[in-house]
N, C-alpha and C positions, 0 to 999 in steps of 0.2 A: 862354548857356552850359551849363544844363541836360540842352538838347535837344543841343548836341555834345556832350556824354558821353553818351546818348544813342544816338548814332548811331554814338560810336567803339564802345559795348559791342555794337548790331546787328551793324558791322564785327567784329569780335574773335569774336562768337560765327557768323556767317558762316567766317569761316577758319578753325574749331576744327571746325565740322562740314566743314568740305571736306578739311581734314587728316585726322578721325577715317576719313572717307570712304575717302581715298588711301593711309594707315596699314595700314589694315584689308584694304587686296583680300588679302593673301593667306592671311587665313580662309577666301577661297570655296576654295582648293585644299589646303592645309592643316585636316585636322582632327580635331588633336591631342585639343584642347578641342570637342567638338562642339554645346554649348550657346553658347558666343562665334562658332564659324562661325552655329550658324541664324541667331540675333542679330542679327548681321552683313551677313545676305543680307535680313533683313528691314530694317534701316536702308540698305542700299543701294541695294533698292527702293522703299523712301521717298525717299530721299534725289534717286533718279532721276526716280520720277513727280515729286515734286515741281518739280523746277526743272524739267521738260518742261511738265510744263503753266503753270509761271509764265513760261515762255521762249515758250511759244506766247500764252499772253493780254496779257503786259506788253512781249514784248520781252526781257527778262532776268531775272534771278533776281530774285522779290522783296522777299528781304532787303537788297540794291544796290538798289532802288527806296525799299523804307522808310527805307534810311539818310538817302540821297540829300533826300526828299522832310524829315525830320527836321531835317538842314542847310540847306536851305532856308528853313523855318519858322523855324530859328535863326538866319538871317543869315549864314551860314557855309557858302553852297553851293561847289559845286566850279565849279572854270574850267572844265572842261570833261565830257562827258556818256561819261567811258570806264566799261566795267565796272569790279566788285569785283574780278575775275582780274588785269586789267588794270592796276589799282592795285597792287594786293597786289604782283605780280613785279615791280612797277615799284618799290615801297618795299621790297623786300627784296634784293631780285641789282640794281638799278639801270637793269633793261630794260625798253625801249618794246617790248612786242608792237602789232602792229596789231591789230583787235575781230578780222576775220578769221582770224589767227592763232589767238586764243585760241579762237576758237569752232571751229578744227579740234584745236584740243587738246581742247576739251572733250568734243565728238565721239566724238573716239576713246577717249577716258575711257568715257562711256555704252557703248560699246560692247565694252570690256576688261569692264566691270562685268556687261553683261547675257552677251558669252560667259561670265566665271565663274560667274553664278549658274546657266547651263545645265547647265554640267560641273558644278557640285553637287547640282543635283539628279539629274545621271544617274551619277554614285557614291552618293549615298544611296537609290540605287533598287537597283543593282546590289547594296551590302551589305546592301538588307533582303532580296532575293532570297536569297544566300547563307547568310543565317541563317536563313531560313525550308526552306531546305533542309539544313539540319543537324539 
């Protein structure tokens, strides 16, 4: 029972990390609060790097693997081995994506963050150049 609760906590933290990542995307383009934008850029980059490394090493997010292992050790393993994202969308919206669809959505998201970070750095460099001329 304790391992199931811990697995649920890992899944909840996983969902929260993804929500923060998605909701923070506008901070890449909107710089009214520069400290928040800079903090988000660091978070987004770390999120993408950890996720890509995890997918390369494990074939999925380390948090998905951890939650599954906790459930398995607690005797309440999943009937299938779908990814956390597929389970989350299925649980929230009642939709069942294929693994391929989830990966495409994920990779598009990674692309968008990467493009946003590049735009952020470009805009920051232009701002510093303008301030240097003044």
